[in-house]
PDB file as gemmi writes it, atoms N, CA and C in Angstrom:
CRYST1    1.000    1.000    1.000  90.00  90.00  90.00 P 1                      
ATOM      1  N   MET A   1      20.532  11.212 -82.181  1.00  0.00           N  
ATOM      2  CA  MET A   1      21.123  12.313 -81.446  1.00  0.00           C  
ATOM      3  C   MET A   1      22.526  12.529 -81.969  1.00  0.00           C  
ATOM      4  N   SER A   2      23.514  12.302 -81.155  1.00  0.00           N  
ATOM      5  CA  SER A   2      24.892  12.592 -81.526  1.00  0.00           C  
ATOM      6  C   SER A   2      25.758  11.366 -81.246  1.00  0.00           C  
ATOM      7  N   LYS A   3      26.887  11.320 -81.899  1.00  0.00           N  
ATOM      8  CA  LYS A   3      27.847  10.258 -81.602  1.00  0.00           C  
ATOM      9  C   LYS A   3      28.839  10.702 -80.533  1.00  0.00           C  
ATOM     10  N   ASN A   4      28.599  11.872 -79.947  1.00  0.00           N  
ATOM     11  CA  ASN A   4      29.431  12.393 -78.878  1.00  0.00           C  
ATOM     12  C   ASN A   4      28.724  12.140 -77.549  1.00  0.00           C  
ATOM     13  N   PRO A   5      29.283  11.282 -76.688  1.00  0.00           N  
ATOM     14  CA  PRO A   5      28.604  10.957 -75.426  1.00  0.00           C  
ATOM     15  C   PRO A   5      28.448  12.154 -74.500  1.00  0.00           C  
ATOM     16  N   ILE A   6      29.351  13.117 -74.590  1.00  0.00           N  
ATOM     17  CA  ILE A   6      29.244  14.308 -73.739  1.00  0.00           C  
ATOM     18  C   ILE A   6      28.023  15.132 -74.146  1.00  0.00           C  
ATOM     19  N   ILE A   7      27.820  15.292 -75.441  1.00  0.00           N  
ATOM     20  CA  ILE A   7      26.651  16.026 -75.923  1.00  0.00           C  
ATOM     21  C   ILE A   7      25.366  15.303 -75.528  1.00  0.00           C  
ATOM     22  N   ASN A   8      25.357  13.985 -75.638  1.00  0.00           N  
ATOM     23  CA  ASN A   8      24.170  13.210 -75.262  1.00  0.00           C  
ATOM     24  C   ASN A   8      23.858  13.375 -73.774  1.00  0.00           C  
ATOM     25  N   ALA A   9      24.871  13.269 -72.929  1.00  0.00           N  
ATOM     26  CA  ALA A   9      24.665  13.405 -71.481  1.00  0.00           C  
ATOM     27  C   ALA A   9      24.253  14.831 -71.121  1.00  0.00           C  
ATOM     28  N   LEU A  10      24.872  15.811 -71.762  1.00  0.00           N  
ATOM     29  CA  LEU A  10      24.489  17.206 -71.511  1.00  0.00           C  
ATOM     30  C   LEU A  10      23.058  17.484 -71.980  1.00  0.00           C  
ATOM     31  N   SER A  11      22.670  16.878 -73.081  1.00  0.00           N  
ATOM     32  CA  SER A  11      21.305  17.036 -73.579  1.00  0.00           C  
ATOM     33  C   SER A  11      20.303  16.454 -72.591  1.00  0.00           C  
ATOM     34  N   ALA A  12      20.621  15.296 -72.030  1.00  0.00           N  
ATOM     35  CA  ALA A  12      19.743  14.687 -71.027  1.00  0.00           C  
ATOM     36  C   ALA A  12      19.648  15.588 -69.797  1.00  0.00           C  
ATOM     37  N   SER A  13      20.765  16.137 -69.374  1.00  0.00           N  
ATOM     38  CA  SER A  13      20.768  17.038 -68.220  1.00  0.00           C  
ATOM     39  C   SER A  13      19.971  18.300 -68.513  1.00  0.00           C  
ATOM     40  N   ALA A  14      20.135  18.846 -69.707  1.00  0.00           N  
ATOM     41  CA  ALA A  14      19.388  20.049 -70.085  1.00  0.00           C  
ATOM     42  C   ALA A  14      17.895  19.764 -70.104  1.00  0.00           C  
ATOM     43  N   TYR A  15      17.504  18.605 -70.594  1.00  0.00           N  
ATOM     44  CA  TYR A  15      16.089  18.237 -70.607  1.00  0.00           C  
ATOM     45  C   TYR A  15      15.543  18.154 -69.182  1.00  0.00           C  
ATOM     46  N   ILE A  16      16.296  17.542 -68.282  1.00  0.00           N  
ATOM     47  CA  ILE A  16      15.864  17.420 -66.885  1.00  0.00           C  
ATOM     48  C   ILE A  16      15.708  18.805 -66.260  1.00  0.00           C  
ATOM     49  N   ILE A  17      16.689  19.669 -66.489  1.00  0.00           N  
ATOM     50  CA  ILE A  17      16.629  21.023 -65.936  1.00  0.00           C  
ATOM     51  C   ILE A  17      15.431  21.779 -66.506  1.00  0.00           C  
ATOM     52  N   LEU A  18      15.165  21.616 -67.793  1.00  0.00           N  
ATOM     53  CA  LEU A  18      14.022  22.266 -68.423  1.00  0.00           C  
ATOM     54  C   LEU A  18      12.705  21.788 -67.810  1.00  0.00           C  
ATOM     55  N   VAL A  19      12.549  20.483 -67.662  1.00  0.00           N  
ATOM     56  CA  VAL A  19      11.301  19.937 -67.104  1.00  0.00           C  
ATOM     57  C   VAL A  19      11.098  20.411 -65.667  1.00  0.00           C  
ATOM     58  N   VAL A  20      12.141  20.357 -64.866  1.00  0.00           N  
ATOM     59  CA  VAL A  20      12.021  20.793 -63.468  1.00  0.00           C  
ATOM     60  C   VAL A  20      11.711  22.283 -63.392  1.00  0.00           C  
ATOM     61  N   SER A  21      12.361  23.071 -64.230  1.00  0.00           N  
ATOM     62  CA  SER A  21      12.107  24.517 -64.234  1.00  0.00           C  
ATOM     63  C   SER A  21      10.675  24.821 -64.616  1.00  0.00           C  
ATOM     64  N   VAL A  22      10.196  24.204 -65.682  1.00  0.00           N  
ATOM     65  CA  VAL A  22       8.818  24.437 -66.121  1.00  0.00           C  
ATOM     66  C   VAL A  22       7.838  23.993 -65.041  1.00  0.00           C  
ATOM     67  N   MET A  23       8.059  22.812 -64.469  1.00  0.00           N  
ATOM     68  CA  MET A  23       7.154  22.317 -63.431  1.00  0.00           C  
ATOM     69  C   MET A  23       7.167  23.227 -62.200  1.00  0.00           C  
ATOM     70  N   THR A  24       8.328  23.745 -61.851  1.00  0.00           N  
ATOM     71  CA  THR A  24       8.433  24.626 -60.690  1.00  0.00           C  
ATOM     72  C   THR A  24       7.685  25.933 -60.929  1.00  0.00           C  
ATOM     73  N   PHE A  25       7.927  26.544 -62.083  1.00  0.00           N  
ATOM     74  CA  PHE A  25       7.305  27.842 -62.348  1.00  0.00           C  
ATOM     75  C   PHE A  25       5.802  27.727 -62.629  1.00  0.00           C  
ATOM     76  N   VAL A  26       5.395  26.646 -63.271  1.00  0.00           N  
ATOM     77  CA  VAL A  26       3.976  26.470 -63.581  1.00  0.00           C  
ATOM     78  C   VAL A  26       3.168  26.182 -62.318  1.00  0.00           C  
ATOM     79  N   THR A  27       3.754  25.449 -61.386  1.00  0.00           N  
ATOM     80  CA  THR A  27       3.007  25.070 -60.179  1.00  0.00           C  
ATOM     81  C   THR A  27       3.084  26.110 -59.062  1.00  0.00           C  
ATOM     82  N   GLN A  28       3.875  27.157 -59.210  1.00  0.00           N  
ATOM     83  CA  GLN A  28       3.969  28.190 -58.169  1.00  0.00           C  
ATOM     84  C   GLN A  28       2.593  28.773 -57.807  1.00  0.00           C  
ATOM     85  N   PRO A  29       1.770  29.154 -58.787  1.00  0.00           N  
ATOM     86  CA  PRO A  29       0.460  29.710 -58.418  1.00  0.00           C  
ATOM     87  C   PRO A  29      -0.501  28.678 -57.818  1.00  0.00           C  
ATOM     88  N   LEU A  30      -0.181  27.406 -57.938  1.00  0.00           N  
ATOM     89  CA  LEU A  30      -1.078  26.349 -57.466  1.00  0.00           C  
ATOM     90  C   LEU A  30      -0.705  25.811 -56.091  1.00  0.00           C  
ATOM     91  N   LYS A  31       0.276  26.428 -55.440  1.00  0.00           N  
ATOM     92  CA  LYS A  31       0.775  25.907 -54.165  1.00  0.00           C  
ATOM     93  C   LYS A  31      -0.301  25.773 -53.100  1.00  0.00           C  
ATOM     94  N   ASN A  32      -1.177  26.741 -52.986  1.00  0.00           N  
ATOM     95  CA  ASN A  32      -2.168  26.742 -51.916  1.00  0.00           C  
ATOM     96  C   ASN A  32      -3.495  26.113 -52.323  1.00  0.00           C  
ATOM     97  N   LYS A  33      -3.517  25.466 -53.473  1.00  0.00           N  
ATOM     98  CA  LYS A  33      -4.741  24.831 -53.949  1.00  0.00           C  
ATOM     99  C   LYS A  33      -4.590  23.315 -53.844  1.00  0.00           C  
ATOM    100  N   PRO A  34      -5.661  22.615 -53.558  1.00  0.00           N  
ATOM    101  CA  PRO A  34      -5.567  21.142 -53.462  1.00  0.00           C  
ATOM    102  C   PRO A  34      -5.356  20.521 -54.850  1.00  0.00           C  
ATOM    103  N   ASP A  35      -4.742  19.361 -54.854  1.00  0.00           N  
ATOM    104  CA  ASP A  35      -4.559  18.631 -56.109  1.00  0.00           C  
ATOM    105  C   ASP A  35      -5.914  18.218 -56.671  1.00  0.00           C  
ATOM    106  N   THR A  36      -5.965  18.140 -57.971  1.00  0.00           N  
ATOM    107  CA  THR A  36      -7.196  17.718 -58.621  1.00  0.00           C  
ATOM    108  C   THR A  36      -6.955  16.369 -59.294  1.00  0.00           C  
ATOM    109  N   PHE A  37      -7.972  15.925 -59.980  1.00  0.00           N  
ATOM    110  CA  PHE A  37      -7.894  14.677 -60.738  1.00  0.00           C  
ATOM    111  C   PHE A  37      -6.771  14.718 -61.766  1.00  0.00           C  
ATOM    112  N   PHE A  38      -6.433  15.917 -62.243  1.00  0.00           N  
ATOM    113  CA  PHE A  38      -5.457  16.049 -63.315  1.00  0.00           C  
ATOM    114  C   PHE A  38      -4.010  16.035 -62.846  1.00  0.00           C  
ATOM    115  N   ALA A  39      -3.754  16.164 -61.562  1.00  0.00           N  
ATOM    116  CA  ALA A  39      -2.377  16.151 -61.066  1.00  0.00           C  
ATOM    117  C   ALA A  39      -1.673  14.823 -61.370  1.00  0.00           C  
ATOM    118  N   PRO A  40      -2.254  13.671 -61.001  1.00  0.00           N  
ATOM    119  CA  PRO A  40      -1.562  12.414 -61.335  1.00  0.00           C  
ATOM    120  C   PRO A  40      -1.535  12.132 -62.837  1.00  0.00           C  
ATOM    121  N   ILE A  41      -2.550  12.600 -63.554  1.00  0.00           N  
ATOM    122  CA  ILE A  41      -2.547  12.423 -65.007  1.00  0.00           C  
ATOM    123  C   ILE A  41      -1.379  13.193 -65.616  1.00  0.00           C  
ATOM    124  N   THR A  42      -1.196  14.416 -65.176  1.00  0.00           N  
ATOM    125  CA  THR A  42      -0.096  15.239 -65.669  1.00  0.00           C  
ATOM    126  C   THR A  42       1.248  14.601 -65.326  1.00  0.00           C  
ATOM    127  N   ALA A  43       1.371  14.092 -64.122  1.00  0.00           N  
ATOM    128  CA  ALA A  43       2.619  13.447 -63.714  1.00  0.00           C  
ATOM    129  C   ALA A  43       2.931  12.251 -64.607  1.00  0.00           C  
ATOM    130  N   LEU A  44       1.927  11.454 -64.932  1.00  0.00           N  
ATOM    131  CA  LEU A  44       2.153  10.300 -65.810  1.00  0.00           C  
ATOM    132  C   LEU A  44       2.483  10.722 -67.240  1.00  0.00           C  
ATOM    133  N   PHE A  45       1.850  11.789 -67.706  1.00  0.00           N  
ATOM    134  CA  PHE A  45       2.188  12.315 -69.026  1.00  0.00           C  
ATOM    135  C   PHE A  45       3.652  12.748 -69.078  1.00  0.00           C  
ATOM    136  N   VAL A  46       4.079  13.510 -68.068  1.00  0.00           N  
ATOM    137  CA  VAL A  46       5.469  13.986 -68.023  1.00  0.00           C  
ATOM    138  C   VAL A  46       6.430  12.811 -67.891  1.00  0.00           C  
ATOM    139  N   PHE A  47       6.086  11.833 -67.076  1.00  0.00           N  
ATOM    140  CA  PHE A  47       6.940  10.647 -66.917  1.00  0.00           C  
ATOM    141  C   PHE A  47       7.095   9.893 -68.236  1.00  0.00           C  
ATOM    142  N   THR A  48       5.986   9.702 -68.948  1.00  0.00           N  
ATOM    143  CA  THR A  48       6.022   8.986 -70.221  1.00  0.00           C  
ATOM    144  C   THR A  48       6.815   9.760 -71.264  1.00  0.00           C  
ATOM    145  N   LEU A  49       6.591  11.060 -71.339  1.00  0.00           N  
ATOM    146  CA  LEU A  49       7.361  11.890 -72.267  1.00  0.00           C  
ATOM    147  C   LEU A  49       8.845  11.840 -71.935  1.00  0.00           C  
ATOM    148  N   SER A  50       9.165  11.912 -70.654  1.00  0.00           N  
ATOM    149  CA  SER A  50      10.568  11.876 -70.231  1.00  0.00           C  
ATOM    150  C   SER A  50      11.227  10.537 -70.570  1.00  0.00           C  
ATOM    151  N   ALA A  51      10.499   9.450 -70.395  1.00  0.00           N  
ATOM    152  CA  ALA A  51      11.049   8.142 -70.757  1.00  0.00           C  
ATOM    153  C   ALA A  51      11.353   8.085 -72.250  1.00  0.00           C  
ATOM    154  N   ALA A  52      10.465   8.638 -73.067  1.00  0.00           N  
ATOM    155  CA  ALA A  52      10.688   8.639 -74.517  1.00  0.00           C  
ATOM    156  C   ALA A  52      11.873   9.524 -74.895  1.00  0.00           C  
ATOM    157  N   VAL A  53      11.963  10.703 -74.299  1.00  0.00           N  
ATOM    158  CA  VAL A  53      13.072  11.608 -74.606  1.00  0.00           C  
ATOM    159  C   VAL A  53      14.403  10.996 -74.178  1.00  0.00           C  
ATOM    160  N   MET A  54      14.447  10.430 -72.976  1.00  0.00           N  
ATOM    161  CA  MET A  54      15.683   9.825 -72.497  1.00  0.00           C  
ATOM    162  C   MET A  54      16.075   8.602 -73.333  1.00  0.00           C  
ATOM    163  N   ALA A  55      15.096   7.820 -73.743  1.00  0.00           N  
ATOM    164  CA  ALA A  55      15.393   6.675 -74.611  1.00  0.00           C  
ATOM    165  C   ALA A  55      16.011   7.157 -75.909  1.00  0.00           C  
ATOM    166  N   PHE A  56      15.471   8.229 -76.466  1.00  0.00           N  
ATOM    167  CA  PHE A  56      16.037   8.787 -77.689  1.00  0.00           C  
ATOM    168  C   PHE A  56      17.468   9.262 -77.457  1.00  0.00           C  
ATOM    169  N   LEU A  57      17.691  10.017 -76.379  1.00  0.00           N  
ATOM    170  CA  LEU A  57      19.014  10.581 -76.116  1.00  0.00           C  
ATOM    171  C   LEU A  57      20.067   9.512 -75.833  1.00  0.00           C  
ATOM    172  N   PHE A  58      19.673   8.433 -75.156  1.00  0.00           N  
ATOM    173  CA  PHE A  58      20.644   7.414 -74.771  1.00  0.00           C  
ATOM    174  C   PHE A  58      20.770   6.266 -75.769  1.00  0.00           C  
ATOM    175  N   PHE A  59      19.692   5.921 -76.469  1.00  0.00           N  
ATOM    176  CA  PHE A  59      19.692   4.696 -77.274  1.00  0.00           C  
ATOM    177  C   PHE A  59      19.687   4.888 -78.788  1.00  0.00           C  
ATOM    178  N   TYR A  60      19.275   6.042 -79.292  1.00  0.00           N  
ATOM    179  CA  TYR A  60      19.083   6.193 -80.729  1.00  0.00           C  
ATOM    180  C   TYR A  60      20.365   5.942 -81.529  1.00  0.00           C  
ATOM    181  N   GLN A  61      21.418   6.698 -81.249  1.00  0.00           N  
ATOM    182  CA  GLN A  61      22.671   6.515 -81.990  1.00  0.00           C  
ATOM    183  C   GLN A  61      23.288   5.134 -81.755  1.00  0.00           C  
ATOM    184  N   PRO A  62      23.357   4.647 -80.508  1.00  0.00           N  
ATOM    185  CA  PRO A  62      23.885   3.288 -80.338  1.00  0.00           C  
ATOM    186  C   PRO A  62      23.074   2.245 -81.110  1.00  0.00           C  
ATOM    187  N   PHE A  63      21.751   2.423 -81.165  1.00  0.00           N  
ATOM    188  CA  PHE A  63      20.910   1.489 -81.903  1.00  0.00           C  
ATOM    189  C   PHE A  63      21.229   1.525 -83.397  1.00  0.00           C  
ATOM    190  N   LEU A  64      21.399   2.741 -83.943  1.00  0.00           N  
ATOM    191  CA  LEU A  64      21.761   2.858 -85.356  1.00  0.00           C  
ATOM    192  C   LEU A  64      23.102   2.204 -85.634  1.00  0.00           C  
ATOM    193  N   LEU A  65      24.063   2.428 -84.758  1.00  0.00           N  
ATOM    194  CA  LEU A  65      25.381   1.805 -84.922  1.00  0.00           C  
ATOM    195  C   LEU A  65      25.264   0.285 -84.847  1.00  0.00           C  
ATOM    196  N   PHE A  66      24.459  -0.194 -83.932  1.00  0.00           N  
ATOM    197  CA  PHE A  66      24.268  -1.634 -83.770  1.00  0.00           C  
ATOM    198  C   PHE A  66      23.678  -2.247 -85.036  1.00  0.00           C  
ATOM    199  N   ILE A  67      22.677  -1.584 -85.604  1.00  0.00           N  
ATOM    200  CA  ILE A  67      22.044  -2.079 -86.822  1.00  0.00           C  
ATOM    201  C   ILE A  67      23.041  -2.085 -87.995  1.00  0.00           C  
ATOM    202  N   GLU A  68      23.942  -1.091 -88.012  1.00  0.00           N  
ATOM    203  CA  GLU A  68      24.956  -1.021 -89.059  1.00  0.00           C  
ATOM    204  C   GLU A  68      26.048  -2.073 -88.884  1.00  0.00           C  
ATOM    205  N   GLY A  69      25.971  -2.852 -87.820  1.00  0.00           N  
ATOM    206  CA  GLY A  69      26.956  -3.894 -87.570  1.00  0.00           C  
ATOM    207  C   GLY A  69      28.147  -3.429 -86.745  1.00  0.00           C  
ATOM    208  N   LYS A  70      28.098  -2.215 -86.252  1.00  0.00           N  
ATOM    209  CA  LYS A  70      29.182  -1.668 -85.433  1.00  0.00           C  
ATOM    210  C   LYS A  70      28.846  -1.875 -83.959  1.00  0.00           C  
ATOM    211  N   LYS A  71      28.789  -3.143 -83.567  1.00  0.00           N  
ATOM    212  CA  LYS A  71      28.316  -3.486 -82.220  1.00  0.00           C  
ATOM    213  C   LYS A  71      29.220  -2.958 -81.122  1.00  0.00           C  
ATOM    214  N   LYS A  72      30.517  -3.088 -81.310  1.00  0.00           N  
ATOM    215  CA  LYS A  72      31.456  -2.630 -80.284  1.00  0.00           C  
ATOM    216  C   LYS A  72      31.371  -1.110 -80.121  1.00  0.00           C  
ATOM    217  N   GLU A  73      31.280  -0.389 -81.233  1.00  0.00           N  
ATOM    218  CA  GLU A  73      31.167   1.064 -81.189  1.00  0.00           C  
ATOM    219  C   GLU A  73      29.835   1.481 -80.544  1.00  0.00           C  
ATOM    220  N   ALA A  74      28.780   0.719 -80.809  1.00  0.00           N  
ATOM    221  CA  ALA A  74      27.463   1.009 -80.228  1.00  0.00           C  
ATOM    222  C   ALA A  74      27.498   0.866 -78.712  1.00  0.00           C  
ATOM    223  N   VAL A  75      28.045  -0.222 -78.246  1.00  0.00           N  
ATOM    224  CA  VAL A  75      28.136  -0.455 -76.797  1.00  0.00           C  
ATOM    225  C   VAL A  75      29.034   0.592 -76.151  1.00  0.00           C  
ATOM    226  N   ASN A  76      30.127   0.909 -76.817  1.00  0.00           N  
ATOM    227  CA  ASN A  76      31.068   1.894 -76.297  1.00  0.00           C  
ATOM    228  C   ASN A  76      30.392   3.268 -76.148  1.00  0.00           C  
ATOM    229  N   LEU A  77      29.642   3.694 -77.161  1.00  0.00           N  
ATOM    230  CA  LEU A  77      28.947   4.982 -77.094  1.00  0.00           C  
ATOM    231  C   LEU A  77      27.916   4.982 -75.970  1.00  0.00           C  
ATOM    232  N   PHE A  78      27.158   3.916 -75.850  1.00  0.00           N  
ATOM    233  CA  PHE A  78      26.140   3.831 -74.800  1.00  0.00           C  
ATOM    234  C   PHE A  78      26.777   3.889 -73.417  1.00  0.00           C  
ATOM    235  N   VAL A  79      27.810   3.096 -73.209  1.00  0.00           N  
ATOM    236  CA  VAL A  79      28.471   3.040 -71.894  1.00  0.00           C  
ATOM    237  C   VAL A  79      29.102   4.390 -71.549  1.00  0.00           C  
ATOM    238  N   LYS A  80      29.727   5.026 -72.527  1.00  0.00           N  
ATOM    239  CA  LYS A  80      30.327   6.341 -72.265  1.00  0.00           C  
ATOM    240  C   LYS A  80      29.261   7.378 -71.932  1.00  0.00           C  
ATOM    241  N   THR A  81      28.152   7.362 -72.668  1.00  0.00           N  
ATOM    242  CA  THR A  81      27.072   8.315 -72.397  1.00  0.00           C  
ATOM    243  C   THR A  81      26.516   8.117 -70.992  1.00  0.00           C  
ATOM    244  N   VAL A  82      26.233   6.878 -70.635  1.00  0.00           N  
ATOM    245  CA  VAL A  82      25.706   6.587 -69.296  1.00  0.00           C  
ATOM    246  C   VAL A  82      26.747   6.935 -68.230  1.00  0.00           C  
ATOM    247  N   GLY A  83      28.010   6.644 -68.492  1.00  0.00           N  
ATOM    248  CA  GLY A  83      29.075   6.957 -67.539  1.00  0.00           C  
ATOM    249  C   GLY A  83      29.203   8.453 -67.291  1.00  0.00           C  
ATOM    250  N   ILE A  84      29.176   9.228 -68.363  1.00  0.00           N  
ATOM    251  CA  ILE A  84      29.262  10.680 -68.213  1.00  0.00           C  
ATOM    252  C   ILE A  84      28.040  11.215 -67.480  1.00  0.00           C  
ATOM    253  N   PHE A  85      26.876  10.687 -67.813  1.00  0.00           N  
ATOM    254  CA  PHE A  85      25.657  11.099 -67.118  1.00  0.00           C  
ATOM    255  C   PHE A  85      25.723  10.712 -65.637  1.00  0.00           C  
ATOM    256  N   ALA A  86      26.282   9.561 -65.331  1.00  0.00           N  
ATOM    257  CA  ALA A  86      26.440   9.129 -63.929  1.00  0.00           C  
ATOM    258  C   ALA A  86      27.377  10.069 -63.179  1.00  0.00           C  
ATOM    259  N   ILE A  87      28.449  10.494 -63.823  1.00  0.00           N  
ATOM    260  CA  ILE A  87      29.378  11.443 -63.195  1.00  0.00           C  
ATOM    261  C   ILE A  87      28.669  12.770 -62.931  1.00  0.00           C  
ATOM    262  N   MET A  88      27.893  13.227 -63.908  1.00  0.00           N  
ATOM    263  CA  MET A  88      27.149  14.469 -63.723  1.00  0.00           C  
ATOM    264  C   MET A  88      26.149  14.338 -62.574  1.00  0.00           C  
ATOM    265  N   THR A  89      25.497  13.198 -62.487  1.00  0.00           N  
ATOM    266  CA  THR A  89      24.552  12.946 -61.401  1.00  0.00           C  
ATOM    267  C   THR A  89      25.269  12.951 -60.056  1.00  0.00           C  
ATOM    268  N   ALA A  90      26.440  12.324 -60.005  1.00  0.00           N  
ATOM    269  CA  ALA A  90      27.218  12.303 -58.761  1.00  0.00           C  
ATOM    270  C   ALA A  90      27.633  13.708 -58.342  1.00  0.00           C  
ATOM    271  N   VAL A  91      28.033  14.532 -59.301  1.00  0.00           N  
ATOM    272  CA  VAL A  91      28.412  15.912 -58.982  1.00  0.00           C  
ATOM    273  C   VAL A  91      27.222  16.680 -58.413  1.00  0.00           C  
ATOM    274  N   VAL A  92      26.052  16.519 -59.020  1.00  0.00           N  
ATOM    275  CA  VAL A  92      24.857  17.197 -58.515  1.00  0.00           C  
ATOM    276  C   VAL A  92      24.534  16.716 -57.101  1.00  0.00           C  
ATOM    277  N   LEU A  93      24.629  15.411 -56.862  1.00  0.00           N  
ATOM    278  CA  LEU A  93      24.363  14.880 -55.519  1.00  0.00           C  
ATOM    279  C   LEU A  93      25.367  15.405 -54.496  1.00  0.00           C  
ATOM    280  N   ILE A  94      26.629  15.458 -54.867  1.00  0.00           N  
ATOM    281  CA  ILE A  94      27.657  15.983 -53.956  1.00  0.00           C  
ATOM    282  C   ILE A  94      27.377  17.445 -53.628  1.00  0.00           C  
ATOM    283  N   LEU A  95      27.035  18.237 -54.657  1.00  0.00           N  
ATOM    284  CA  LEU A  95      26.709  19.640 -54.412  1.00  0.00           C  
ATOM    285  C   LEU A  95      25.466  19.780 -53.536  1.00  0.00           C  
ATOM    286  N   LEU A  96      24.487  18.934 -53.763  1.00  0.00           N  
ATOM    287  CA  LEU A  96      23.257  18.978 -52.978  1.00  0.00           C  
ATOM    288  C   LEU A  96      23.531  18.657 -51.502  1.00  0.00           C  
ATOM    289  N   PHE A  97      24.260  17.569 -51.264  1.00  0.00           N  
ATOM    290  CA  PHE A  97      24.518  17.147 -49.879  1.00  0.00           C  
ATOM    291  C   PHE A  97      25.584  17.989 -49.179  1.00  0.00           C  
ATOM    292  N   SER A  98      26.393  18.702 -49.950  1.00  0.00           N  
ATOM    293  CA  SER A  98      27.396  19.562 -49.317  1.00  0.00           C  
ATOM    294  C   SER A  98      26.793  20.874 -48.843  1.00  0.00           C  
ATOM    295  N   GLY A  99      25.572  21.145 -49.233  1.00  0.00           N  
ATOM    296  CA  GLY A  99      24.897  22.346 -48.793  1.00  0.00           C  
ATOM    297  C   GLY A  99      25.047  23.528 -49.744  1.00  0.00           C  
ATOM    298  N   VAL A 100      25.616  23.294 -50.911  1.00  0.00           N  
ATOM    299  CA  VAL A 100      25.779  24.372 -51.880  1.00  0.00           C  
ATOM    300  C   VAL A 100      24.403  24.869 -52.343  1.00  0.00           C  
ATOM    301  N   PHE A 101      23.474  23.919 -52.561  1.00  0.00           N  
ATOM    302  CA  PHE A 101      22.103  24.269 -52.947  1.00  0.00           C  
ATOM    303  C   PHE A 101      21.222  24.199 -51.710  1.00  0.00           C  
ATOM    304  N   LYS A 102      20.625  25.312 -51.367  1.00  0.00           N  
ATOM    305  CA  LYS A 102      19.748  25.325 -50.192  1.00  0.00           C  
ATOM    306  C   LYS A 102      18.377  25.762 -50.585  1.00  0.00           C  
TER     307      LYS A 102                                                      
END                                                                             
């Protein structure tokens, strides 16, 4: 991905927003229909894909740095990316609980 933790965290957020948007719009016509055998299968597919995408966004560059022997820089990039993502998550939670999103 990138060596910029802000870009990595924003990419993770964009991926989450994309998945939620697609799932929301795709399932709108299915609201009044019962779940089928494929509902949990689809959920597991999306979960597995999301785990792979997030692993790439959070671990790929730090892993490359680690392999290159830049261990301190690798840990620093990972911690900054997770920290920025945590701040973004906190902001979303604050907005959610403050009633901004209804």
